[in-house]
N, C-alpha and C positions, 0 to 999 in steps of 0.2 A: 474395761470398760462395758457398768451391765445397762441392761436396756429399762429409759424410765418412764414410770408412769402416769408422773408430774400429778400426782396427788387425784390424779380426775376419775370418774367413771365413763372409761374408754375403752373398756374393754382389757383383753388378757395381754402382761406382763410376758414378751416373749423370753424365750428360757435360755442361759447362756451357754455355750458349750459348740456350736455349731464351729469349724476351723474354714478365719477368714471371716465370719462373722462374729457380730455383736450378740445375738439370739435369732431361733428361730419362733415364727405364729404361724399357724392356722387358720388360714380364708376362706371358707367352704361359701360358696355361688349357688345359689337358688330362686326360681322366681320367684318374686323378683324383690331379692335380699344378698347385700353381702350380712355374714355374720364374722364375726365381732363390724358392724356399721363404724365405729368409731375408735380410730387407734391413735396413737400419740408414741411420735418420739423423740431423741435426744440430737440434739442438731451435730453431726457427723459419727454417728449411729449407724451400722452397718445390718441391716436384718437378712437374713432368707425366708422366705414367705412360701410357704408349703400354701397351691392353693387347688381348690377342689369345688368340683361342680356335680351341683346330684341331678341334674334333669336336662342340660342343655346345652349350648356351646356361649359365654359369657365371656367376657375382657374387665381386667383388672387395671382401671385406667385413671390417671390424673393427666391431666394433659401442658400441664405449666411443669409437672416434675420431668415430664420427659417417659411417663411410665404408660408403657400399652400391652397389654399381653392379655394372647386367646386364653382363656382355659373352654378344654374342651374335656367331657365324661370321660374320665380314665378311672379304674381299676384305684392303682396310686398317684396321690398328689403331684399335683406339676410344679419343682423349688423354681424363684426365682429369686435372686438378692438384688438389694435396692442399700445404696449410700445418703444418708439425709443430709443433704450440706445446707439448704438452703430454711428458714426457718420458716416461720406463718403458718397461715389454715390454709388446707386445698380440699376442693372437693372428688370425692370422689365417683363414677359413672361404671358403668354398661354402658357399652357404644351398639350393642346389638340392635336396632331399630326397635322401638316402642319399651325398651326395655329399662332406659333413665326413666322417661314418664309413666312408667306405673312405677315409680320409687325405688329402683334398685341404685342408692345412689348414697352415700356414704357419706364419713370426713374425716380425714391426717390430719394432726398437729405437729407442727415441729418447734421444740422450743429448745 
């Protein structure tokens, strides 16, 4: 089962090949943005996220899905895996004070 972009302009499609995951996706954190900021996945897909910060501590947080990962500025990306079981559109935020209000928000769609 491959990761689907659902024909939307929502960012790159994760590439298959990670053991135990349907694909991997790199997400860059920087003041004050996620790159990419819109992500789409299929219900039941497992994705390994490679999270990296360009400047300081950030979070990759989707409260409705129970995701709240701290991302520090390190040479190597931090890996986190997640299986998307619930369809819907979810708000992605950085919970560091002031970051969400400065525009560090994104969107995850699960179909």
